[in-house]
N, CA, C and O atoms as a GROMACS GRO file, in nm:
protein
  340
    1UNK      N    1   0.077  -0.114   0.013
    1UNK     CA    2   0.004  -0.002   0.004
    1UNK      C    3   0.087   0.140   0.003
    1UNK      O    4   0.185   0.153   0.077
    2UNK      N    5   0.052   0.226  -0.067
    2UNK     CA    6   0.100   0.361  -0.056
    2UNK      C    7   0.016   0.466   0.006
    2UNK      O    8  -0.104   0.478  -0.020
    3UNK      N    9   0.082   0.542   0.090
    3UNK     CA   10  -0.015   0.629   0.159
    3UNK      C   11   0.005   0.754   0.083
    3UNK      O   12   0.122   0.779   0.055
    4UNK      N   13  -0.094   0.845   0.041
    4UNK     CA   14  -0.118   0.969  -0.005
    4UNK      C   15  -0.162   1.055   0.083
    4UNK      O   16  -0.266   1.027   0.143
    5UNK      N   17  -0.102   1.167   0.110
    5UNK     CA   18  -0.127   1.280   0.198
    5UNK      C   19  -0.153   1.407   0.097
    5UNK      O   20  -0.072   1.443   0.012
    6UNK      N   21  -0.269   1.462   0.122
    6UNK     CA   22  -0.301   1.580   0.027
    6UNK      C   23  -0.290   1.707   0.112
    6UNK      O   24  -0.325   1.703   0.231
    7UNK      N   25  -0.248   1.807   0.063
    7UNK     CA   26  -0.227   1.918   0.144
    7UNK      C   27  -0.318   2.032   0.059
    7UNK      O   28  -0.287   2.072  -0.053
    8UNK      N   29  -0.427   2.074   0.126
    8UNK     CA   30  -0.520   2.148   0.034
    8UNK      C   31  -0.484   2.297   0.083
    8UNK      O   32  -0.441   2.321   0.196
    9UNK      N   33  -0.505   2.393  -0.015
    9UNK     CA   34  -0.483   2.547   0.015
    9UNK      C   35  -0.638   2.608   0.004
    9UNK      O   36  -0.718   2.563  -0.078
   10UNK      N   37  -0.666   2.708   0.089
   10UNK     CA   38  -0.780   2.778   0.067
   10UNK      C   39  -0.906   2.690   0.130
   10UNK      O   40  -0.885   2.577   0.171
   11UNK      N   41  -1.018   2.740   0.133
   11UNK     CA   42  -1.144   2.694   0.189
   11UNK      C   43  -1.237   2.621   0.091
   11UNK      O   44  -1.328   2.550   0.132
   12UNK      N   45  -1.210   2.642  -0.054
   12UNK     CA   46  -1.288   2.582  -0.148
   12UNK      C   47  -1.268   2.426  -0.196
   12UNK      O   48  -1.229   2.384  -0.305
   13UNK      N   49  -1.306   2.355  -0.082
   13UNK     CA   50  -1.266   2.212  -0.099
   13UNK      C   51  -1.347   2.140  -0.192
   13UNK      O   52  -1.468   2.137  -0.173
   14UNK      N   53  -1.289   2.072  -0.309
   14UNK     CA   54  -1.347   2.019  -0.393
   14UNK      C   55  -1.292   1.854  -0.403
   14UNK      O   56  -1.189   1.827  -0.341
   15UNK      N   57  -1.358   1.751  -0.477
   15UNK     CA   58  -1.291   1.630  -0.489
   15UNK      C   59  -1.156   1.656  -0.558
   15UNK      O   60  -1.137   1.761  -0.620
   16UNK      N   61  -1.057   1.555  -0.546
   16UNK     CA   62  -0.937   1.572  -0.606
   16UNK      C   63  -0.898   1.439  -0.661
   16UNK      O   64  -0.876   1.348  -0.581
   17UNK      N   65  -0.887   1.413  -0.810
   17UNK     CA   66  -0.840   1.304  -0.879
   17UNK      C   67  -0.682   1.296  -0.879
   17UNK      O   68  -0.602   1.381  -0.916
   18UNK      N   69  -0.663   1.178  -0.829
   18UNK     CA   70  -0.503   1.133  -0.829
   18UNK      C   71  -0.475   1.018  -0.908
   18UNK      O   72  -0.531   0.910  -0.895
   19UNK      N   73  -0.370   1.051  -1.002
   19UNK     CA   74  -0.337   0.919  -1.086
   19UNK      C   75  -0.178   0.904  -1.057
   19UNK      O   76  -0.112   1.005  -1.030
   20UNK      N   77  -0.125   0.787  -1.063
   20UNK     CA   78   0.017   0.772  -1.060
   20UNK      C   79   0.079   0.801  -1.208
   20UNK      O   80   0.033   0.759  -1.315
   21UNK      N   81   0.196   0.885  -1.189
   21UNK     CA   82   0.258   0.933  -1.322
   21UNK      C   83   0.328   0.805  -1.365
   21UNK      O   84   0.315   0.776  -1.484
   22UNK      N   85   0.394   0.727  -1.294
   22UNK     CA   86   0.476   0.618  -1.339
   22UNK      C   87   0.484   0.523  -1.233
   22UNK      O   88   0.507   0.561  -1.118
   23UNK      N   89   0.467   0.398  -1.263
   23UNK     CA   90   0.495   0.287  -1.174
   23UNK      C   91   0.620   0.191  -1.204
   23UNK      O   92   0.670   0.198  -1.316
   24UNK      N   93   0.671   0.108  -1.118
   24UNK     CA   94   0.770   0.024  -1.164
   24UNK      C   95   0.720  -0.073  -1.257
   24UNK      O   96   0.600  -0.101  -1.250
   25UNK      N   97   0.802  -0.139  -1.358
   25UNK     CA   98   0.761  -0.248  -1.445
   25UNK      C   99   0.716  -0.362  -1.360
   25UNK      O  100   0.779  -0.409  -1.265
   26UNK      N  101   0.588  -0.403  -1.408
   26UNK     CA  102   0.525  -0.511  -1.348
   26UNK      C  103   0.436  -0.485  -1.241
   26UNK      O  104   0.376  -0.577  -1.187
   27UNK      N  105   0.421  -0.347  -1.200
   27UNK     CA  106   0.354  -0.302  -1.078
   27UNK      C  107   0.229  -0.236  -1.150
   27UNK      O  108   0.234  -0.172  -1.255
   28UNK      N  109   0.104  -0.265  -1.066
   28UNK     CA  110   0.001  -0.212  -1.117
   28UNK      C  111  -0.099  -0.134  -0.996
   28UNK      O  112  -0.105  -0.175  -0.880
   29UNK      N  113  -0.165  -0.032  -1.039
   29UNK     CA  114  -0.260   0.029  -0.936
   29UNK      C  115  -0.385   0.071  -1.013
   29UNK      O  116  -0.406   0.039  -1.130
   30UNK      N  117  -0.479   0.159  -0.926
   30UNK     CA  118  -0.587   0.204  -1.010
   30UNK      C  119  -0.547   0.303  -1.098
   30UNK      O  120  -0.446   0.371  -1.082
   31UNK      N  121  -0.638   0.314  -1.205
   31UNK     CA  122  -0.619   0.418  -1.304
   31UNK      C  123  -0.611   0.569  -1.257
   31UNK      O  124  -0.533   0.658  -1.292
   32UNK      N  125  -0.718   0.570  -1.166
   32UNK     CA  126  -0.766   0.702  -1.087
   32UNK      C  127  -0.820   0.671  -0.958
   32UNK      O  128  -0.893   0.574  -0.936
   33UNK      N  129  -0.778   0.764  -0.861
   33UNK     CA  130  -0.848   0.759  -0.726
   33UNK      C  131  -0.898   0.901  -0.694
   33UNK      O  132  -0.839   1.001  -0.732
   34UNK      N  133  -1.003   0.903  -0.626
   34UNK     CA  134  -1.083   1.028  -0.592
   34UNK      C  135  -1.074   1.072  -0.447
   34UNK      O  136  -1.134   0.999  -0.368
   35UNK      N  137  -1.020   1.158  -0.406
   35UNK     CA  138  -1.043   1.209  -0.279
   35UNK      C  139  -1.161   1.292  -0.257
   35UNK      O  140  -1.185   1.384  -0.335
   36UNK      N  141  -1.238   1.265  -0.153
   36UNK     CA  142  -1.358   1.356  -0.128
   36UNK      C  143  -1.321   1.474  -0.087
   36UNK      O  144  -1.204   1.497  -0.055
   37UNK      N  145  -1.411   1.558  -0.084
   37UNK     CA  146  -1.391   1.704  -0.027
   37UNK      C  147  -1.345   1.717   0.094
   37UNK      O  148  -1.266   1.806   0.124
   38UNK      N  149  -1.392   1.626   0.178
   38UNK     CA  150  -1.325   1.625   0.317
   38UNK      C  151  -1.223   1.540   0.359
   38UNK      O  152  -1.192   1.533   0.478
   39UNK      N  153  -1.161   1.465   0.262
   39UNK     CA  154  -1.057   1.378   0.279
   39UNK      C  155  -0.917   1.422   0.233
   39UNK      O  156  -0.899   1.469   0.120
   40UNK      N  157  -0.813   1.404   0.330
   40UNK     CA  158  -0.678   1.439   0.301
   40UNK      C  159  -0.572   1.343   0.292
   40UNK      O  160  -0.455   1.366   0.260
   41UNK      N  161  -0.640   1.197   0.333
   41UNK     CA  162  -0.523   1.093   0.338
   41UNK      C  163  -0.605   0.984   0.278
   41UNK      O  164  -0.727   0.983   0.285
   42UNK      N  165  -0.516   0.871   0.204
   42UNK     CA  166  -0.568   0.770   0.178
   42UNK      C  167  -0.459   0.680   0.156
   42UNK      O  168  -0.343   0.722   0.150
   43UNK      N  169  -0.492   0.531   0.143
   43UNK     CA  170  -0.393   0.435   0.131
   43UNK      C  171  -0.450   0.379  -0.004
   43UNK      O  172  -0.571   0.359  -0.020
   44UNK      N  173  -0.353   0.356  -0.100
   44UNK     CA  174  -0.390   0.281  -0.241
   44UNK      C  175  -0.308   0.172  -0.252
   44UNK      O  176  -0.186   0.190  -0.248
   45UNK      N  177  -0.357   0.051  -0.266
   45UNK     CA  178  -0.317  -0.065  -0.295
   45UNK      C  179  -0.241  -0.086  -0.438
   45UNK      O  180  -0.305  -0.070  -0.542
   46UNK      N  181  -0.115  -0.121  -0.440
   46UNK     CA  182  -0.056  -0.155  -0.546
   46UNK      C  183  -0.029  -0.303  -0.556
   46UNK      O  184  -0.016  -0.368  -0.452
   47UNK      N  185  -0.019  -0.366  -0.689
   47UNK     CA  186   0.002  -0.493  -0.686
   47UNK      C  187   0.133  -0.522  -0.785
   47UNK      O  188   0.158  -0.459  -0.888
   48UNK      N  189   0.204  -0.623  -0.735
   48UNK     CA  190   0.334  -0.663  -0.828
   48UNK      C  191   0.310  -0.799  -0.884
   48UNK      O  192   0.275  -0.890  -0.810
   49UNK      N  193   0.325  -0.815  -1.006
   49UNK     CA  194   0.317  -0.942  -1.074
   49UNK      C  195   0.440  -1.018  -1.036
   49UNK      O  196   0.532  -0.952  -0.988
   50UNK      N  197   0.456  -1.146  -1.051
   50UNK     CA  198   0.535  -1.235  -1.007
   50UNK      C  199   0.684  -1.189  -1.077
   50UNK      O  200   0.788  -1.199  -1.011
   51UNK      N  201   0.684  -1.149  -1.189
   51UNK     CA  202   0.807  -1.120  -1.271
   51UNK      C  203   0.834  -0.962  -1.263
   51UNK      O  204   0.903  -0.912  -1.353
   52UNK      N  205   0.786  -0.885  -1.164
   52UNK     CA  206   0.799  -0.736  -1.145
   52UNK      C  207   0.963  -0.746  -1.108
   52UNK      O  208   1.030  -0.835  -1.057
   53UNK      N  209   0.994  -0.608  -1.162
   53UNK     CA  210   1.156  -0.584  -1.135
   53UNK      C  211   1.156  -0.564  -0.978
   53UNK      O  212   1.067  -0.504  -0.919
   54UNK      N  213   1.253  -0.614  -0.926
   54UNK     CA  214   1.288  -0.608  -0.779
   54UNK      C  215   1.392  -0.504  -0.762
   54UNK      O  216   1.481  -0.481  -0.844
   55UNK      N  217   1.371  -0.438  -0.638
   55UNK     CA  218   1.481  -0.329  -0.608
   55UNK      C  219   1.390  -0.208  -0.572
   55UNK      O  220   1.269  -0.210  -0.550
   56UNK      N  221   1.482  -0.094  -0.573
   56UNK     CA  222   1.427   0.053  -0.543
   56UNK      C  223   1.386   0.101  -0.665
   56UNK      O  224   1.445   0.072  -0.770
   57UNK      N  225   1.280   0.178  -0.660
   57UNK     CA  226   1.200   0.253  -0.751
   57UNK      C  227   1.211   0.402  -0.725
   57UNK      O  228   1.130   0.440  -0.641
   58UNK      N  229   1.285   0.492  -0.771
   58UNK     CA  230   1.276   0.628  -0.701
   58UNK      C  231   1.200   0.728  -0.779
   58UNK      O  232   1.222   0.848  -0.763
   59UNK      N  233   1.102   0.682  -0.872
   59UNK     CA  234   1.042   0.789  -0.950
   59UNK      C  235   0.884   0.761  -0.924
   59UNK      O  236   0.803   0.774  -1.016
   60UNK      N  237   0.848   0.724  -0.806
   60UNK     CA  238   0.689   0.712  -0.785
   60UNK      C  239   0.646   0.866  -0.753
   60UNK      O  240   0.690   0.937  -0.662
   61UNK      N  241   0.557   0.896  -0.843
   61UNK     CA  242   0.494   1.029  -0.822
   61UNK      C  243   0.344   1.015  -0.855
   61UNK      O  244   0.298   0.915  -0.909
   62UNK      N  245   0.268   1.129  -0.817
   62UNK     CA  246   0.128   1.118  -0.855
   62UNK      C  247   0.082   1.277  -0.928
   62UNK      O  248   0.144   1.380  -0.902
   63UNK      N  249  -0.004   1.273  -0.998
   63UNK     CA  250  -0.058   1.396  -1.049
   63UNK      C  251  -0.194   1.422  -0.991
   63UNK      O  252  -0.280   1.334  -1.005
   64UNK      N  253  -0.225   1.543  -0.921
   64UNK     CA  254  -0.343   1.541  -0.869
   64UNK      C  255  -0.430   1.660  -0.955
   64UNK      O  256  -0.368   1.759  -0.993
   65UNK      N  257  -0.556   1.648  -0.980
   65UNK     CA  258  -0.623   1.733  -1.032
   65UNK      C  259  -0.757   1.767  -0.988
   65UNK      O  260  -0.837   1.676  -0.967
   66UNK      N  261  -0.792   1.896  -0.971
   66UNK     CA  262  -0.917   1.948  -0.907
   66UNK      C  263  -0.960   2.073  -0.969
   66UNK      O  264  -0.906   2.116  -1.071
   67UNK      N  265  -1.060   2.136  -0.908
   67UNK     CA  266  -1.090   2.272  -0.935
   67UNK      C  267  -1.078   2.353  -0.813
   67UNK      O  268  -1.093   2.296  -0.705
   68UNK      N  269  -1.052   2.491  -0.818
   68UNK     CA  270  -1.044   2.589  -0.714
   68UNK      C  271  -1.085   2.712  -0.746
   68UNK      O  272  -1.013   2.768  -0.830
   69UNK      N  273  -1.179   2.773  -0.706
   69UNK     CA  274  -1.254   2.888  -0.740
   69UNK      C  275  -1.294   2.892  -0.885
   69UNK      O  276  -1.280   2.995  -0.952
   70UNK      N  277  -1.343   2.778  -0.934
   70UNK     CA  278  -1.403   2.750  -1.077
   70UNK      C  279  -1.270   2.738  -1.175
   70UNK      O  280  -1.288   2.740  -1.297
   71UNK      N  281  -1.155   2.728  -1.128
   71UNK     CA  282  -1.040   2.708  -1.227
   71UNK      C  283  -0.988   2.554  -1.217
   71UNK      O  284  -1.007   2.493  -1.112
   72UNK      N  285  -0.926   2.496  -1.319
   72UNK     CA  286  -0.874   2.375  -1.335
   72UNK      C  287  -0.737   2.398  -1.258
   72UNK      O  288  -0.675   2.503  -1.275
   73UNK      N  289  -0.694   2.304  -1.178
   73UNK     CA  290  -0.557   2.300  -1.096
   73UNK      C  291  -0.508   2.172  -1.104
   73UNK      O  292  -0.579   2.078  -1.068
   74UNK      N  293  -0.366   2.149  -1.158
   74UNK     CA  294  -0.315   2.030  -1.164
   74UNK      C  295  -0.176   2.056  -1.104
   74UNK      O  296  -0.101   2.149  -1.132
   75UNK      N  297  -0.155   1.947  -1.006
   75UNK     CA  298  -0.017   1.953  -0.925
   75UNK      C  299   0.037   1.818  -0.948
   75UNK      O  300  -0.037   1.720  -0.950
   76UNK      N  301   0.179   1.809  -0.966
   76UNK     CA  302   0.258   1.693  -0.957
   76UNK      C  303   0.324   1.686  -0.832
   76UNK      O  304   0.385   1.782  -0.785
   77UNK      N  305   0.315   1.576  -0.777
   77UNK     CA  306   0.402   1.539  -0.633
   77UNK      C  307   0.540   1.529  -0.664
   77UNK      O  308   0.576   1.492  -0.776
   78UNK      N  309   0.620   1.559  -0.574
   78UNK     CA  310   0.783   1.510  -0.584
   78UNK      C  311   0.779   1.363  -0.579
   78UNK      O  312   0.694   1.294  -0.523
   79UNK      N  313   0.887   1.324  -0.649
   79UNK     CA  314   0.918   1.163  -0.643
   79UNK      C  315   0.943   1.114  -0.516
   79UNK      O  316   0.998   1.181  -0.429
   80UNK      N  317   0.904   0.997  -0.502
   80UNK     CA  318   0.945   0.926  -0.376
   80UNK      C  319   1.001   0.804  -0.407
   80UNK      O  320   0.987   0.767  -0.524
   81UNK      N  321   1.067   0.724  -0.321
   81UNK     CA  322   1.115   0.568  -0.358
   81UNK      C  323   1.029   0.480  -0.279
   81UNK      O  324   0.982   0.499  -0.167
   82UNK      N  325   1.017   0.370  -0.368
   82UNK     CA  326   0.943   0.243  -0.283
   82UNK      C  327   1.046   0.147  -0.327
   82UNK      O  328   1.133   0.173  -0.411
   83UNK      N  329   1.031   0.034  -0.266
   83UNK     CA  330   1.102  -0.097  -0.282
   83UNK      C  331   1.004  -0.224  -0.333
   83UNK      O  332   0.912  -0.265  -0.261
   84UNK      N  333   1.026  -0.268  -0.432
   84UNK     CA  334   0.977  -0.402  -0.476
   84UNK      C  335   1.054  -0.517  -0.434
   84UNK      O  336   1.175  -0.524  -0.458
   85UNK      N  337   0.981  -0.620  -0.362
   85UNK     CA  338   1.060  -0.740  -0.335
   85UNK      C  339   1.001  -0.856  -0.403
   85UNK      O  340   1.054  -0.966  -0.393
   0.00000   0.00000   0.00000
């Protein structure tokens, strides 16, 4: 599981769609996950195939999209590392 923490700015809380930008070879997750307007944390289950590449993957990141004050907003997270075993 991967824990995602959302930092909101302002008081116009809207749903936020989150997508993984890149996953390690052989690892899959949901196409898109949506945070509810009152939700700031979520754990997302990732699955590794038997032949998934083993080792450290340092480019795990998500893209979050929402609306704020009727404007489309897109934010990319910084990369984090995960290990596949």
